[in-house]
N, C-alpha and C positions, 0 to 999 in steps of 0.2 A: 285311395284315401285323400281326404281333403288336406291340401297343402299346409294350411295354417295348423291344422290338428296334428299333422306329422311333425311339424317344427316344434309345437308345444311339447309333444311327447318326447322328442329327442332332447329338448332343453331340460325337461324334468329328469329324464334318464341320466343326462350328464351331470345334473345337480346332485342326484342321488349317489352317482358314482364318485363324485369329488367328496361328498360328505362321508361316504363309506371309507374312502382312502384316508381322510383326515382322522376318523375315528380309530383307524388301525395304526396311525403313527404313534411314535413314543416321543417323549419330550426331548430325548437325546437327538432325534433326527433333525432338529433345527438349531442345535447348539454347535458353534464353531470354535475349534481350539487352535487352529492355524491359519495364517501365520500368527505368531505371538508378537503383539506391539512391544518394541524395545522400551527399556526402562530409562526414563529421563528424570533426573533429580531437579525439582524446581527451585527457583531462587528463594532466599529466606524470607523476602518480603515482596510485596507487589512492585513489578518493574525490574527486579533483579534478573539477571540473565540465567536461564536454565543451563544444565550441564552440557548440552549439545550445541550451544549457540556459538557463533563467531563473533568475537567482540570487535566492534568497529571503532568505538571510542570509549575508553575508561578513564579519561581525565589525565593520561600520561603523554601520549604522543599521537602523531598523525601517520603512523607507519602503514596504515591501511588505505590511506588516501593519496590522490594526486590532483594536480590542477585540471579542471574540466576544460580549459582553453588549450592546454598543452600537457598531454598525459605523460610526456617525458620529464615533466618537472614536478617536484614535490608540492603537496598542498602547503599554502602559506597563510594559514589563519592563525588566530592568537590563542595560546593556551595559558590560562593563569588560574591558579588556585583550583586546578581540576576542571575548569570549565573551558569550552571552545567557543570563541566569539568570532563572528564573521569579520573578515577583512575585505571590505567592499573593493578596494584597490586591486586585490589579487584575484578577484573573480570567483566563480563557483567552484566546488570541489567534488570529486566523485571517487568511488571505491576502486582500488586496484582490482579486486576480484569481481568476477562477472557472475550474474545469477539469472535464473528463470522464475520459478515459483518459490515464494519464501514467506516467512513471518518476520516482521521487524518491529522493533520497539525503539522510539526516539523521544527524548524529553528535550523541551525547549522553553526559552523564557524571554519574554520582552522586557526591555528596561523599564523600571518602575516610573521614571520620568519621561517616558515616551511622548513624542509630540507628533503632529501631523494628523491626517484624516483620510478616509476612504482607503485607496490602495497604497497611499503614502504613509502608512503607520506600521512600521515594523514588519515590512513585506519580506518574505523569504519563500522557500518552496522545497518540498521533498520530492524529487523526481524518482518515481519508483522504478522506472527503467530508462535509462539514457540511451537515446538513438544517434548521438553525434556530439559535436563540440558545443561549448557554450551552454545554453539553456534548452536543448532539444530533449524531448522525452515525454514522459507521461507524469503530469505534476499534481501532487496533492498540496493544496495551498496552505502556507503558514502566514498568519496575519494577526494583528490585534483587533479582534472584533467584540471586545468588551465595550459596549456603548459606543461603537464605531460602526456607522452605516456604510455599506457598499453594496454592490451587485451580488445577489445571493449565491451565484455560481462562481464567485471569486472571493467569498469569505473563508475564513479558517475552517478547515474540515471538508471544503469542497474538492471535487475533482475539477480542477481550474477549467472554466468556460465550458464544462460538460454537465455537471450535476451538483446541485446545492447539497449542503449537509441536511440530514433529517431533522436535526435540532442544532441549537447553539449553545454549547457547554463551555464557553470560554471563561476562564478565570481572569481576575484583574491583572493588569500589567505588573510585573515584579514577582508574580507567582509562577511556579513551574507548571507547565502543561505537558500532556504526553499523547502520543500517537501509538496505537498498536494496530498494525495493518497486516491483512493477508492478501498477498499479491499473486495473481495468476497471469502469467505473461501470454501475449497473443502467439498463435501459432500460424505458420504460413505453409502453403503447398509448394511443391517444387517449382511450379511456374510462377511463384510470387503472389498468388491469390490468397485471400484470407482463409484459413482453415477454422480458426476459433478465436474470437476477440478476447482482449484482455479483460480481466475482472477484478474487482477490489471490494474487500469488506474491511471496514475501519472503525476503530473505537477512539474517541477523543475524550481524553480524561475519564476513560472508563465508560463512556456513553456511545452507543452505536450511532454512527453518522453516515455510514455508506453500507448498504445491505446487498452484497453480491452484485454490485453495479457493473454493467457491461459497457466498456468505453468504446467509443466510435472511432478511435485513432489517436495518435499522439497529440499533445497539447498544442494548440495554436492560439496566439494572442489576437490575430485578425483571421476571420474565416472559420469555416466548419472542418473539424478533423476528419481524417480519412485514412484508410489503411492502403490506400493506392499511392503510387509514386514515391515520394520521400517518406510516406508513412508506412511503406512496406519494408521496414527494417527488422529483420529477424534476430532473435537473441542468440546467445545469452547477452545481458545488458548489465551496465554499471548502475549503481545507485548514486544519486546526486543530491546535494544540497546547494541551494542557490544563494548567491550573494547579489541581492537586488539592488538596483541602482536608485531606489528612493533615498530622500535626504534625511529620514529619521535615523535615530541611533541604532546601531547593530544589534541583533539578538544573539543569544548564547545558547549552546546545546550541551548536554551531558548524556551518559548512560545510553549509548547507541549499540544495539546488538541485532543480529539477524540469524534466522534458522532456515537454511535451504529446505525445500519440501519435496524436491524431486531428485 
């Protein structure tokens, strides 16, 4: 038999067999009933913590945080009228609890009378996974980019020095901004080599700005990020908020919560 004819007949036979099997199936055959997703009560309004969230800041205290420069010391930022304001002299802060994959909600506000330009205008950062002391880790930039020009992979909503946001949904200074982020931590093999990179999906004021972006390593101010050497730090990791050294007035935070996903 001609080889091409044989393949054609076999292909048709396989197609008829599959079609026959599909016709014999019942709708129940493709309906799954287990495992049953757990019930989670959502917050009463957008941004409210759901029932299974870990509250990191609710306007009352910094019990969930420590100094990023010395984790034996408590976080020393300013709490007033339910708001958390950066204390630049005290440095960055990070969570006591460590995480791998998670969903996080953070609300932040630039001072209405903010001054400065470029990277010196209300600079901070949400480090989605801290790899060491100070400002090491994987940073999502916080900055006032309402009519403030800077490099695109350094503006608010960017994965700093790696990926610009898809759009710029900044509100004016003095108004509350929000981040809703889905973070997948990197995984490493036993020999320290990369098994799977970190990934991030992020919404800025409800607008998608990072769509399952794969990071190429921890954040670097100078140079290209890498998962080799100092970049091969395996989790779990702390979540960090940066006290940036720019000269503009400090920004404030409220309503910070996280939902571990693993």
